[in-house]
Backbone as CSV, one residue per row, in Angstrom:
resi,resn,N_x,N_y,N_z,CA_x,CA_y,CA_z,C_x,C_y,C_z
1,UNK,-3.525,204.274,190.434,-2.849,203.106,189.890,-2.489,202.172,191.037
2,UNK,-2.946,200.953,190.980,-2.677,199.979,192.039,-2.114,198.722,191.414
3,UNK,-0.924,198.340,191.873,-0.271,197.138,191.374,-0.025,196.204,192.539
4,UNK,-0.816,195.189,192.629,-0.677,194.250,193.719,0.252,193.119,193.375
5,UNK,0.298,192.069,194.175,1.172,190.945,193.914,0.750,190.197,192.666
6,UNK,1.730,189.450,192.100,1.452,188.675,190.896,1.613,189.520,189.662
7,UNK,1.125,189.013,188.542,1.269,189.713,187.268,0.456,190.998,187.281
8,UNK,1.042,192.120,186.809,0.289,193.369,186.782,-0.861,193.291,185.798
9,UNK,-1.941,193.989,186.120,-3.096,194.012,185.244,-2.930,195.092,184.181
10,UNK,-3.712,194.992,183.120,-3.690,196.030,182.093,-3.986,197.382,182.727
11,UNK,-3.272,198.390,182.290,-3.546,199.728,182.801,-3.016,200.759,181.822
12,UNK,-3.550,201.965,181.930,-3.103,203.077,181.098,-2.932,204.286,182.000
13,UNK,-1.879,205.063,181.738,-1.636,206.264,182.538,-1.096,207.351,181.630
14,UNK,-1.477,208.605,181.935,-0.999,209.746,181.174,-0.805,210.923,182.127
15,UNK,0.213,211.714,181.889,0.514,212.842,182.771,-0.364,214.054,182.495
16,UNK,-1.140,214.018,181.442,-1.956,215.175,181.071,-2.888,215.575,182.217
17,UNK,-2.893,216.852,182.542,-3.767,217.356,183.600,-3.141,217.329,184.975
18,UNK,-1.971,216.715,185.116,-1.292,216.649,186.414,-0.206,217.708,186.499
19,UNK,0.027,218.221,187.702,1.166,219.110,187.915,2.440,218.335,187.629
20,UNK,3.477,219.011,187.155,4.692,218.324,186.716,5.291,217.463,187.822
21,UNK,5.307,217.969,189.062,5.895,217.216,190.170,5.075,215.969,190.463
22,UNK,3.777,216.110,190.485,2.883,214.977,190.735,3.005,213.938,189.620
23,UNK,3.090,214.428,188.379,3.229,213.516,187.245,4.531,212.724,187.334
24,UNK,5.609,213.413,187.677,6.900,212.729,187.766,6.905,211.670,188.864
25,UNK,6.366,212.000,190.028,6.351,211.043,191.136,5.507,209.823,190.779
26,UNK,4.373,210.051,190.112,3.535,208.935,189.690,4.260,208.064,188.671
27,UNK,4.972,208.693,187.746,5.768,207.976,186.742,6.860,207.140,187.405
28,UNK,7.559,207.737,188.348,8.658,207.038,189.021,8.141,205.832,189.789
29,UNK,7.021,205.985,190.512,6.464,204.858,191.270,6.061,203.729,190.334
30,UNK,5.438,204.086,189.216,5.026,203.064,188.264,6.233,202.321,187.687
31,UNK,7.264,203.049,187.258,8.439,202.421,186.657,9.109,201.464,187.636
32,UNK,9.210,201.870,188.898,9.839,201.008,189.902,8.987,199.776,190.186
33,UNK,7.662,199.925,190.115,6.780,198.797,190.404,6.767,197.777,189.276
34,UNK,6.838,198.233,188.031,6.652,197.349,186.891,7.971,196.855,186.300
35,UNK,8.956,197.737,186.154,10.175,197.378,185.430,11.338,197.046,186.361
36,UNK,11.799,198.010,187.138,12.943,197.784,188.019,13.064,198.983,188.952
37,UNK,13.839,198.816,190.019,14.098,199.926,190.923,14.988,200.936,190.210
38,UNK,14.481,202.145,189.969,15.180,203.107,189.140,15.357,204.443,189.845
39,UNK,16.517,205.057,189.629,16.721,206.465,189.927,16.524,207.212,188.613
40,UNK,15.656,208.223,188.613,15.317,208.923,187.381,15.675,210.394,187.522
41,UNK,16.433,210.892,186.534,16.774,212.311,186.477,16.151,212.897,185.211
42,UNK,15.392,213.974,185.376,14.735,214.602,184.243,15.588,215.729,183.674
43,UNK,15.549,215.888,182.355,16.251,217.003,181.727,15.544,218.319,182.025
44,UNK,14.203,218.289,182.127,13.420,219.503,182.396,12.154,219.084,183.139
45,UNK,12.211,219.127,184.467,11.079,218.654,185.263,9.826,219.494,185.028
46,UNK,10.003,220.790,184.770,8.839,221.664,184.608,8.013,221.297,183.379
47,UNK,8.652,220.655,182.392,7.934,220.314,181.162,7.768,218.798,181.011
48,UNK,7.859,218.087,182.108,7.769,216.633,182.030,6.387,216.194,181.545
49,UNK,6.408,215.239,180.607,5.166,214.641,180.116,5.453,213.184,179.761
50,UNK,4.496,212.326,180.009,4.698,210.904,179.726,3.372,210.183,179.676
51,UNK,3.405,208.998,179.073,2.242,208.118,179.096,2.739,206.690,178.935
52,UNK,1.944,205.750,179.430,2.286,204.344,179.238,1.012,203.520,179.123
53,UNK,1.133,202.393,178.454,0.072,201.398,178.402,0.693,200.066,178.782
54,UNK,0.224,199.479,179.852,0.739,198.216,180.368,-0.218,197.098,179.997
55,UNK,0.323,196.036,179.370,-0.508,194.895,178.971,0.077,193.619,179.571
56,UNK,-0.791,192.807,180.156,-0.388,191.532,180.740,-0.381,190.459,179.656
57,UNK,0.765,189.773,179.503,0.890,188.680,178.529,1.129,187.350,179.239
58,UNK,0.405,187.092,180.289,0.632,185.857,181.043,1.917,185.976,181.841
59,UNK,2.977,185.268,181.434,4.223,185.355,182.189,4.965,186.665,181.965
60,UNK,4.603,187.417,180.931,5.316,188.636,180.566,4.433,189.860,180.783
61,UNK,5.091,191.023,180.826,4.390,192.304,180.809,4.940,193.113,179.648
62,UNK,4.036,193.698,178.864,4.436,194.522,177.732,4.028,195.954,178.010
63,UNK,4.997,196.868,177.874,4.757,198.277,178.165,5.088,199.096,176.921
64,UNK,4.125,199.864,176.447,4.372,200.841,175.392,4.386,202.215,176.060
65,UNK,5.480,202.960,175.908,5.605,204.207,176.645,6.155,205.332,175.777
66,UNK,5.802,206.537,176.180,6.360,207.770,175.621,6.692,208.668,176.803
67,UNK,7.876,209.316,176.781,8.260,210.143,177.919,9.257,211.208,177.499
68,UNK,9.320,212.260,178.309,10.268,213.341,178.076,11.699,212.853,178.291
69,UNK,12.662,213.689,177.895,14.083,213.371,178.053,14.395,213.071,179.513
70,UNK,15.175,212.014,179.738,15.531,211.622,181.099,16.688,210.636,181.102
71,UNK,17.256,210.471,182.265,18.293,209.458,182.480,17.802,208.547,183.588
72,UNK,17.883,207.231,183.359,17.470,206.273,184.381,18.670,205.403,184.757
73,UNK,18.781,205.098,186.023,19.863,204.240,186.520,19.260,203.189,187.437
74,UNK,19.684,201.947,187.239,19.162,200.826,188.020,20.257,200.233,188.883
75,UNK,19.961,200.072,190.160,20.836,199.357,191.081,20.117,198.080,191.465
76,UNK,20.734,196.899,191.271,20.036,195.629,191.512,19.462,195.547,192.919
77,UNK,18.271,194.929,193.008,17.653,194.702,194.305,17.293,193.226,194.439
78,UNK,16.332,192.928,195.256,16.000,191.522,195.519,15.180,190.878,194.408
79,UNK,14.783,191.659,193.389,13.957,191.108,192.317,14.865,190.390,191.310
80,UNK,15.348,189.222,191.700,16.312,188.503,190.881,15.620,187.758,189.738
81,UNK,16.374,187.503,188.693,15.883,186.672,187.612,14.929,187.364,186.667
82,UNK,14.875,188.693,186.667,13.964,189.405,185.777,14.768,190.141,184.717
83,UNK,14.298,190.072,183.468,14.982,190.700,182.344,14.029,191.659,181.649
84,UNK,14.609,192.575,180.870,13.821,193.487,180.060,14.352,193.494,178.631
85,UNK,13.435,193.434,177.673,13.773,193.644,176.269,13.267,195.033,175.904
86,UNK,14.182,195.942,175.607,13.841,197.327,175.319,13.931,197.550,173.810
87,UNK,12.841,198.013,173.212,12.757,198.255,171.778,12.623,199.766,171.566
88,UNK,13.627,200.374,170.968,13.641,201.815,170.735,12.847,202.142,169.470
89,UNK,11.770,202.882,169.601,10.947,203.251,168.447,11.195,204.692,167.989
90,UNK,11.612,205.556,168.935,11.893,206.948,168.565,12.882,207.541,169.560
91,UNK,13.905,208.208,169.069,14.981,208.862,169.820,15.993,207.823,170.319
92,UNK,17.247,207.931,169.898,18.286,206.977,170.327,18.463,206.945,171.845
93,UNK,18.927,205.810,172.333,19.174,205.603,173.764,20.639,205.262,173.945
94,UNK,21.323,206.041,174.786,22.706,205.731,175.155,22.669,204.980,176.468
95,UNK,23.260,203.787,176.508,23.144,202.957,177.702,24.452,202.323,178.133
96,UNK,24.389,201.729,179.306,25.534,201.024,179.873,24.996,199.909,180.761
97,UNK,25.485,198.694,180.563,25.132,197.553,181.408,26.437,197.035,182.015
98,UNK,26.563,197.135,183.334,27.835,196.763,183.949,28.942,197.643,183.409
99,UNK,29.949,197.043,182.767,31.051,197.796,182.172,30.902,197.957,180.668
100,UNK,29.760,197.542,180.122,29.590,197.539,178.668,28.668,198.672,178.222
101,UNK,29.180,199.541,177.343,28.389,200.627,176.786,27.646,200.146,175.539
102,UNK,26.508,200.755,175.279,25.803,200.459,174.037,25.058,201.700,173.561
103,UNK,24.815,201.763,172.261,24.019,202.823,171.643,22.852,202.160,170.931
104,UNK,21.652,202.527,171.327,20.448,201.926,170.759,19.789,202.959,169.852
105,UNK,19.775,202.700,168.553,19.146,203.613,167.613,17.715,203.167,167.338
106,UNK,16.974,204.009,166.629,15.582,203.690,166.337,15.495,202.384,165.545
107,UNK,14.607,201.492,166.009,14.462,200.200,165.347,15.410,199.141,165.864
108,UNK,16.011,199.359,167.034,16.901,198.362,167.627,16.386,197.942,168.993
109,UNK,16.750,196.711,169.393,16.398,196.160,170.698,17.666,195.998,171.524
110,UNK,17.484,195.920,172.827,18.582,195.496,173.690,17.982,194.735,174.876
111,UNK,18.686,193.713,175.317,18.260,192.926,176.474,19.082,193.359,177.683
112,UNK,18.411,193.644,178.803,19.108,194.003,180.041,18.671,193.055,181.151
113,UNK,19.553,192.874,182.103,19.352,191.946,183.215,19.201,192.766,184.493
114,UNK,18.061,192.637,185.171,17.825,193.418,186.382,18.701,193.001,187.548
115,UNK,19.468,191.925,187.387,20.415,191.538,188.429,21.720,192.309,188.309
116,UNK,21.858,193.084,187.220,23.075,193.857,186.986,22.724,195.334,186.908
117,UNK,23.639,196.212,187.346,23.350,197.652,187.229,23.325,198.080,185.766
118,UNK,22.462,199.016,185.460,22.448,199.572,184.114,21.969,201.015,184.180
119,UNK,22.236,201.747,183.122,21.711,203.103,182.998,21.399,203.380,181.537
120,UNK,20.416,204.248,181.305,20.028,204.643,179.957,19.733,206.128,179.955
121,UNK,20.172,206.792,178.885,19.939,208.225,178.736,19.193,208.479,177.436
122,UNK,18.056,209.150,177.530,17.251,209.546,176.378,17.297,211.069,176.310
123,UNK,17.911,211.632,175.281,18.198,213.068,175.228,17.013,213.909,174.776
124,UNK,15.951,213.287,174.339,14.748,214.011,173.899,13.537,213.129,174.175
125,UNK,12.351,213.639,173.865,11.164,212.810,174.057,11.339,211.507,173.271
126,UNK,11.049,210.402,173.915,11.316,209.103,173.306,10.089,208.201,173.394
127,UNK,10.111,207.191,172.538,9.039,206.199,172.497,9.680,204.824,172.473
128,UNK,9.173,203.932,173.291,9.775,202.603,173.381,8.728,201.565,173.742
129,UNK,9.063,200.317,173.468,8.288,199.168,173.939,9.209,198.358,174.831
130,UNK,8.739,198.027,176.001,9.552,197.306,176.980,8.814,196.025,177.361
131,UNK,9.479,194.889,177.209,8.913,193.606,177.620,9.646,193.139,178.861
132,UNK,8.918,192.972,179.958,9.501,192.509,181.215,9.235,191.013,181.324
133,UNK,10.302,190.232,181.531,10.156,188.771,181.490,10.933,188.106,182.620
134,UNK,10.374,187.055,183.210,11.102,186.308,184.245,12.263,185.528,183.631
135,UNK,13.327,185.381,184.407,14.482,184.647,183.907,14.169,183.207,183.546
136,UNK,13.327,182.542,184.333,13.010,181.147,184.047,12.298,181.005,182.706
137,UNK,11.440,181.961,182.384,10.774,181.930,181.080,11.786,182.172,179.961
138,UNK,12.633,183.180,180.134,13.605,183.525,179.092,14.569,182.373,178.825
139,UNK,14.969,181.670,179.872,15.964,180.602,179.706,15.406,179.392,178.959
140,UNK,14.090,179.326,178.780,13.533,178.283,177.901,14.023,178.487,176.474
141,UNK,14.244,179.771,176.115,14.611,180.108,174.738,16.079,180.501,174.609
142,UNK,16.618,181.107,175.643,18.037,181.494,175.658,18.682,180.847,176.878
143,UNK,19.293,179.685,176.730,19.881,179.003,177.892,20.936,179.852,178.614
144,UNK,21.623,180.750,177.866,22.618,181.623,178.475,22.322,183.066,178.078
145,UNK,21.344,183.723,178.738,20.975,185.091,178.347,22.121,186.079,178.458
146,UNK,23.122,185.804,179.307,24.211,186.762,179.517,24.949,187.089,178.228
147,UNK,24.941,186.164,177.266,25.627,186.411,175.995,24.983,187.529,175.201
148,UNK,23.688,187.800,175.455,22.966,188.799,174.676,22.831,190.135,175.401
149,UNK,23.208,190.210,176.680,22.987,191.420,177.460,23.791,192.589,176.888
150,UNK,23.094,193.709,176.701,23.760,194.934,176.273,24.222,194.953,174.834
151,UNK,23.742,194.025,173.994,24.158,193.954,172.590,22.957,194.300,171.698
152,UNK,22.982,195.487,171.078,21.832,195.897,170.252,21.548,194.914,169.117
153,UNK,20.266,194.717,168.848,19.785,193.851,167.771,18.915,194.700,166.855
154,UNK,19.201,194.700,165.579,18.444,195.526,164.637,17.178,194.810,164.170
155,UNK,16.080,195.568,164.075,14.849,194.969,163.560,14.880,194.856,162.041
156,UNK,15.977,195.306,161.404,16.137,195.086,159.969,16.929,193.816,159.684
157,UNK,17.464,193.184,160.741,18.180,191.919,160.561,17.178,190.818,160.205
158,UNK,17.693,189.690,159.750,16.839,188.617,159.237,15.737,188.238,160.216
159,UNK,16.112,187.950,161.468,15.114,187.534,162.460,14.693,188.666,163.382
160,UNK,15.396,189.798,163.321,14.952,190.952,164.086,13.682,191.558,163.512
161,UNK,13.514,191.432,162.205,12.339,192.005,161.546,11.022,191.414,162.058
162,UNK,10.854,190.078,162.067,9.582,189.547,162.596,9.411,189.797,164.089
163,UNK,10.524,189.852,164.835,10.414,190.148,166.264,9.892,191.565,166.465
164,UNK,10.433,192.532,165.725,9.949,193.902,165.841,8.504,194.037,165.416
165,UNK,8.146,193.347,164.344,6.753,193.407,163.865,5.788,192.851,164.908
166,UNK,6.181,191.764,165.569,5.321,191.181,166.593,5.136,192.141,167.767
167,UNK,6.210,192.783,168.210,6.100,193.713,169.332,5.202,194.894,168.984
168,UNK,5.366,195.426,167.792,4.542,196.560,167.373,3.071,196.145,167.288
169,UNK,2.826,194.959,166.740,1.452,194.472,166.631,0.843,194.252,168.009
170,UNK,1.607,193.668,168.941,1.072,193.427,170.279,0.802,194.736,170.999
171,UNK,1.667,195.743,170.783,1.465,197.023,171.457,0.211,197.730,170.953
172,UNK,-0.151,197.501,169.677,-1.270,198.238,169.122,-2.554,197.458,168.922
173,UNK,-2.451,196.133,168.747,-3.633,195.346,168.368,-3.859,194.134,169.270
174,UNK,-3.370,194.190,170.478,-3.442,193.016,171.347,-4.886,192.577,171.605
175,UNK,-5.773,193.528,171.771,-7.167,193.177,172.088,-7.865,192.462,170.937
176,UNK,-7.348,192.646,169.715,-7.958,192.020,168.546,-7.235,190.758,168.101
177,UNK,-6.250,190.329,168.876,-5.462,189.161,168.479,-6.317,187.898,168.522
178,UNK,-6.137,186.995,167.532,-6.952,185.773,167.493,-6.454,184.679,168.426
179,UNK,-5.328,184.903,169.102,-4.762,183.906,170.016,-4.757,184.443,171.443
180,UNK,-4.768,183.533,172.436,-4.633,183.980,173.821,-3.298,184.696,174.022
181,UNK,-3.267,185.591,174.986,-2.054,186.377,175.200,-0.854,185.511,175.574
182,UNK,-1.072,184.489,176.375,0.054,183.618,176.748,0.633,182.931,175.521
183,UNK,-0.220,182.614,174.542,0.266,182.002,173.303,1.106,182.987,172.506
184,UNK,0.715,184.255,172.527,1.513,185.276,171.853,2.874,185.433,172.516
185,UNK,2.885,185.334,173.844,4.164,185.400,174.549,5.073,184.269,174.104
186,UNK,4.500,183.106,173.867,5.303,181.971,173.424,5.774,182.125,171.980
187,UNK,5.156,183.013,171.212,5.682,183.321,169.881,6.904,184.232,169.992
188,UNK,6.895,185.067,171.011,7.992,186.020,171.189,9.296,185.309,171.540
189,UNK,9.202,184.253,172.373,10.409,183.558,172.823,11.283,183.027,171.702
190,UNK,10.745,182.191,170.787,11.589,181.668,169.711,12.089,182.744,168.757
191,UNK,11.285,183.809,168.524,11.765,184.890,167.661,12.942,185.624,168.304
192,UNK,12.881,185.816,169.619,13.998,186.441,170.322,15.244,185.563,170.223
193,UNK,15.071,184.243,170.396,16.210,183.329,170.287,16.827,183.385,168.893
194,UNK,15.978,183.439,167.861,16.478,183.527,166.488,17.203,184.850,166.250
195,UNK,16.642,185.958,166.764,17.273,187.265,166.568,18.609,187.350,167.271
196,UNK,18.696,186.810,168.485,19.962,186.811,169.216,20.990,185.943,168.500
197,UNK,20.551,184.791,167.990,21.477,183.927,167.257,21.969,184.572,165.991
198,UNK,21.081,185.270,165.277,21.456,185.987,164.058,22.460,187.071,164.379
199,UNK,22.250,187.772,165.502,23.140,188.845,165.899,24.488,188.315,166.348
200,UNK,24.487,187.132,166.978,25.752,186.616,167.522,26.758,186.336,166.429
201,UNK,26.275,185.961,165.221,27.205,185.743,164.120,27.906,187.041,163.767
202,UNK,27.100,188.129,163.630,27.689,189.425,163.330,28.583,189.913,164.453
203,UNK,28.155,189.664,165.707,28.958,190.101,166.845,30.299,189.383,166.859
204,UNK,30.298,188.081,166.527,31.553,187.333,166.499,32.490,187.897,165.437
205,UNK,31.945,188.203,164.268,32.774,188.792,163.213,33.328,190.137,163.652
206,UNK,32.481,190.926,164.310,32.919,192.237,164.775,34.051,192.096,165.794
207,UNK,33.907,191.172,166.731,34.963,190.956,167.725,36.253,190.508,167.062
208,UNK,36.145,189.651,166.035,37.332,189.189,165.339,38.051,190.349,164.663
209,UNK,37.274,191.244,164.039,37.876,192.404,163.379,38.543,193.325,164.396
210,UNK,37.897,193.524,165.540,38.497,194.366,166.571,39.784,193.746,167.107
211,UNK,39.778,192.420,167.293,40.990,191.733,167.746,42.130,191.936,166.766
212,UNK,41.827,191.860,165.469,42.860,192.071,164.447,43.370,193.508,164.479
213,UNK,42.471,194.472,164.732,42.901,195.875,164.814,43.821,196.097,166.006
214,UNK,43.524,195.449,167.130,44.393,195.577,168.308,45.800,195.087,167.976
215,UNK,45.887,193.917,167.361,47.200,193.353,167.022,47.927,194.232,166.004
216,UNK,47.167,194.843,165.085,47.790,195.718,164.091,48.370,196.968,164.758
217,UNK,47.643,197.544,165.734,48.159,198.707,166.456,49.423,198.340,167.220
218,UNK,49.442,197.175,167.836,50.639,196.727,168.548,51.811,196.599,167.583
219,UNK,51.570,196.042,166.403,52.635,195.893,165.408,53.137,197.241,164.910
220,UNK,52.267,198.241,164.875,52.660,199.573,164.417,53.389,200.369,165.494
221,UNK,53.103,200.081,166.770,53.627,200.930,167.853,54.495,200.171,168.851
222,UNK,54.947,198.975,168.492,55.713,198.151,169.433,56.982,198.837,169.912
223,UNK,57.550,199.769,169.120,58.814,200.422,169.482,58.649,201.438,170.606
224,UNK,57.418,201.797,170.935,57.170,202.743,172.026,57.343,202.018,173.358
225,UNK,58.362,202.414,174.104,58.653,201.719,175.360,57.497,201.814,176.353
226,UNK,56.729,202.900,176.280,55.645,203.118,177.250,54.294,202.580,176.768
227,UNK,54.283,201.875,175.646,53.004,201.385,175.111,52.305,200.501,176.143
228,UNK,51.035,200.796,176.399,50.285,200.034,177.394,48.873,199.764,176.870
229,UNK,48.098,198.928,177.580,46.750,198.589,177.097,45.857,199.804,176.900
230,UNK,45.960,200.801,177.788,45.097,201.979,177.681,45.359,202.730,176.378
231,UNK,46.639,202.853,175.985,46.984,203.582,174.760,46.450,202.850,173.532
232,UNK,46.576,201.522,173.520,46.085,200.754,172.375,44.564,200.796,172.326
233,UNK,43.915,200.699,173.481,42.453,200.758,173.526,41.954,202.091,172.981
234,UNK,42.632,203.182,173.321,42.236,204.491,172.787,42.372,204.538,171.272
235,UNK,43.438,203.938,170.757,43.648,203.927,169.304,42.536,203.171,168.588
236,UNK,42.047,202.114,169.208,41.016,201.281,168.584,39.618,201.838,168.849
237,UNK,39.488,202.657,169.921,38.193,203.230,170.264,37.346,202.333,171.139
238,UNK,37.989,201.562,172.032,37.271,200.667,172.930,37.802,200.862,174.342
239,UNK,37.157,200.230,175.319,37.636,200.306,176.695,38.802,199.334,176.912
240,UNK,39.571,199.603,177.930,40.697,198.718,178.253,40.199,197.327,178.633
241,UNK,39.093,197.294,179.354,38.523,196.000,179.756,38.136,195.165,178.527
242,UNK,37.512,195.839,177.547,37.100,195.126,176.327,38.318,194.672,175.536
243,UNK,39.370,195.484,175.519,40.621,195.074,174.853,41.139,193.760,175.420
244,UNK,41.173,193.664,176.745,41.664,192.420,177.367,40.764,191.237,176.998
245,UNK,39.454,191.479,176.932,38.541,190.392,176.568,38.761,189.936,175.130
246,UNK,38.988,190.881,174.231,39.216,190.533,172.829,40.526,189.775,172.646
247,UNK,41.560,190.188,173.353,42.837,189.469,173.262,42.707,188.064,173.850
248,UNK,41.874,187.932,174.891,41.635,186.594,175.442,41.008,185.693,174.392
249,UNK,40.119,186.279,173.537,39.545,185.506,172.434,40.628,184.994,171.494
250,UNK,41.731,185.778,171.371,42.838,185.384,170.501,43.812,184.445,171.213
251,UNK,43.581,184.201,172.506,44.439,183.284,173.255,45.691,183.924,173.810
252,UNK,45.703,185.255,173.944,46.877,185.964,174.448,46.477,187.033,175.443
253,UNK,47.442,187.425,176.276,47.299,188.635,177.075,47.965,189.777,176.324
254,UNK,47.744,191.009,176.794,48.387,192.151,176.144,49.901,192.037,176.241
255,UNK,50.402,191.687,177.420,51.852,191.565,177.603,52.426,190.513,176.662
256,UNK,51.740,189.394,176.515,52.226,188.336,175.622,52.245,188.797,174.165
257,UNK,51.186,189.490,173.732,51.130,189.954,172.342,52.209,190.991,172.065
258,UNK,52.417,191.915,172.995,53.443,192.947,172.809,54.841,192.342,172.839
259,UNK,55.078,191.446,173.781,56.395,190.809,173.874,56.695,189.974,172.630
260,UNK,55.705,189.227,172.164,55.905,188.425,170.952,56.267,189.302,169.761
261,UNK,55.555,190.420,169.608,55.803,191.318,168.481,57.193,191.930,168.567
262,UNK,57.572,192.395,169.751,58.886,193.014,169.917,60.026,192.021,169.692
263,UNK,59.880,190.831,170.239,60.959,189.845,170.113,61.070,189.322,168.681
264,UNK,59.949,189.162,167.995,60.010,188.749,166.590,60.741,189.793,165.761
265,UNK,60.479,191.077,166.027,61.160,192.141,165.297,62.645,192.164,165.643
266,UNK,62.973,192.012,166.920,64.378,191.996,167.324,65.116,190.830,166.674
267,UNK,64.503,189.662,166.639,65.123,188.500,166.000,65.409,188.782,164.530
268,UNK,64.458,189.420,163.840,64.659,189.725,162.427,65.800,190.716,162.234
269,UNK,65.906,191.735,163.074,66.980,192.724,162.946,68.341,192.100,163.228
270,UNK,68.402,191.224,164.202,69.677,190.583,164.552,70.160,189.644,163.448
271,UNK,69.236,189.128,162.660,69.614,188.215,161.572,69.837,188.952,160.249
272,UNK,69.657,190.273,160.240,69.780,191.070,159.018,71.200,191.637,158.930
273,UNK,71.949,191.283,157.867,73.334,191.722,157.723,73.451,193.241,157.635
274,UNK,72.408,193.915,157.201,72.459,195.370,157.126,72.580,196.008,158.503
275,UNK,72.179,195.260,159.569,72.236,195.779,160.930,73.345,195.111,161.750
276,UNK,74.307,194.486,161.049,75.339,193.720,161.747,76.217,194.595,162.634
277,UNK,76.346,195.882,162.275,77.210,196.768,163.064,76.433,197.567,164.117
278,UNK,75.130,197.360,164.162,74.309,198.070,165.151,74.426,197.366,166.499
279,UNK,74.707,198.140,167.543,74.857,197.574,168.885,73.558,196.872,169.330
280,UNK,73.717,195.804,170.088,72.543,195.067,170.568,71.662,195.954,171.443
281,UNK,72.271,196.857,172.207,71.484,197.782,173.028,70.602,198.674,172.144
282,UNK,71.143,199.052,170.953,70.369,199.853,170.024,69.206,199.044,169.434
283,UNK,69.480,197.773,169.117,68.415,196.891,168.630,67.307,196.789,169.671
284,UNK,67.705,196.604,170.922,66.720,196.506,172.009,65.876,197.771,172.081
285,UNK,66.531,198.930,172.001,65.821,200.209,172.099,64.846,200.371,170.933
286,UNK,65.278,199.989,169.724,64.400,200.094,168.551,63.167,199.206,168.675
287,UNK,63.274,198.193,169.508,62.148,197.252,169.673,61.361,197.501,170.950
288,UNK,61.597,198.640,171.601,60.788,199.017,172.750,61.353,198.627,174.095
289,UNK,62.596,198.114,174.130,63.216,197.707,175.401,64.226,198.757,175.830
290,UNK,63.996,199.380,176.958,64.917,200.400,177.467,66.061,199.783,178.265
291,UNK,65.880,198.576,178.752,66.895,197.899,179.566,67.497,196.742,178.758
292,UNK,68.754,196.869,178.278,69.363,195.808,177.465,69.464,194.478,178.199
293,UNK,69.700,194.520,179.514,69.821,193.275,180.283,68.491,192.523,180.306
294,UNK,67.407,193.264,180.521,66.087,192.635,180.503,65.786,192.072,179.119
295,UNK,66.128,192.843,178.084,65.932,192.369,176.716,66.659,191.051,176.493
296,UNK,67.895,190.969,176.955,68.678,189.741,176.761,68.027,188.552,177.463
297,UNK,67.477,188.786,178.654,66.853,187.690,179.400,65.598,187.175,178.695
298,UNK,64.715,188.096,178.267,63.478,187.641,177.644,63.748,187.046,176.259
299,UNK,64.784,187.532,175.582,65.142,186.967,174.276,65.606,185.528,174.450
300,UNK,66.478,185.298,175.436,66.975,183.937,175.682,65.830,183.009,176.097
301,UNK,64.923,183.512,176.911,63.801,182.689,177.360,62.931,182.269,176.169
302,UNK,62.782,183.147,175.196,61.932,182.860,174.043,62.636,181.967,173.016
303,UNK,63.924,182.249,172.723,64.581,181.576,171.601,65.687,180.601,172.007
304,UNK,65.973,180.521,173.289,66.983,179.559,173.738,68.406,180.042,173.612
305,UNK,68.648,181.181,173.006,69.973,181.783,172.868,69.880,183.262,173.221
306,UNK,70.972,183.853,173.716,70.994,185.285,173.948,71.087,186.019,172.621
307,UNK,70.852,187.325,172.610,70.892,188.095,171.358,72.236,188.003,170.638
308,UNK,73.322,188.052,171.375,74.648,187.989,170.761,74.874,186.647,170.097
309,UNK,74.550,185.552,170.795,74.713,184.211,170.240,73.803,183.998,169.028
310,UNK,72.586,184.507,169.123,71.657,184.371,167.998,72.190,185.054,166.759
311,UNK,72.712,186.284,166.948,73.250,187.021,165.803,74.421,186.282,165.183
312,UNK,75.315,185.816,166.002,76.502,185.111,165.480,76.090,183.884,164.694
313,UNK,75.152,183.131,165.209,74.715,181.908,164.541,74.059,182.213,163.205
314,UNK,73.276,183.292,163.146,72.572,183.627,161.925,73.464,184.232,160.859
315,UNK,74.513,184.963,161.270,75.358,185.676,160.309,76.611,184.898,159.923
316,UNK,76.889,183.820,160.590,78.074,183.007,160.236,77.879,182.358,158.867
């Protein structure tokens, strides 16, 4: 297998007949040459088997591959501006791009950026189609590709369906296609843009729902003095980093959302005649404040009156 400068030529490779070690080394060299610089860990090197078919699509490279269970990790190198569209055809892929985790099930795509670290784990023999594309080409169709990185797209979605069909057809019938390969590549671009746009609507709704769940957990647990972002993130089932990003979408920080919830509850209790005999320190404690003096300061900063003055004004 020889891959010189410029676009790779069509080629086919199979591990059949090779010793497992030789097959793995050949596989690793090919993957690093065509897709990205990868560290590859095999689940069972003695039984390693794989095959790939590489097709040149003008500005793009299309790879149809089958391989044994493995984990791949990419550390960015000098090959800037290159992206990969990974289409899972068999066996789910657990992945991570930067700080974002994703799960790719059969019939889903994900876009990864070779300028960012990523890793993927395939727990059994898997089959995939991988399209390697230059950033300048991709940006003709996706002006901001970063919005789509690491976000699975289903081929059952409205525009994911024709995109998946095109990839499958190109992987199997490219030689019989009635159009030049570069023209087929140009069909892929707008379909990818449509699929990403279709997905972004669902992703926005999903983020909105997660943001609402975060605020609901805060409202349920505001009385816990030790409540912190990590505890709320665990309750929602997301990372702490993602929690902060979702709250930013709502226009608040975690501290602001928690403080607002606690102070609103304290204000309501202080204005409730049923709690007129409850000490202000007790009200503070019920609302998650262990230090009554601090509670009084933040209450005055928010409402313009201290807790005692507020209560008197409301109950008079």
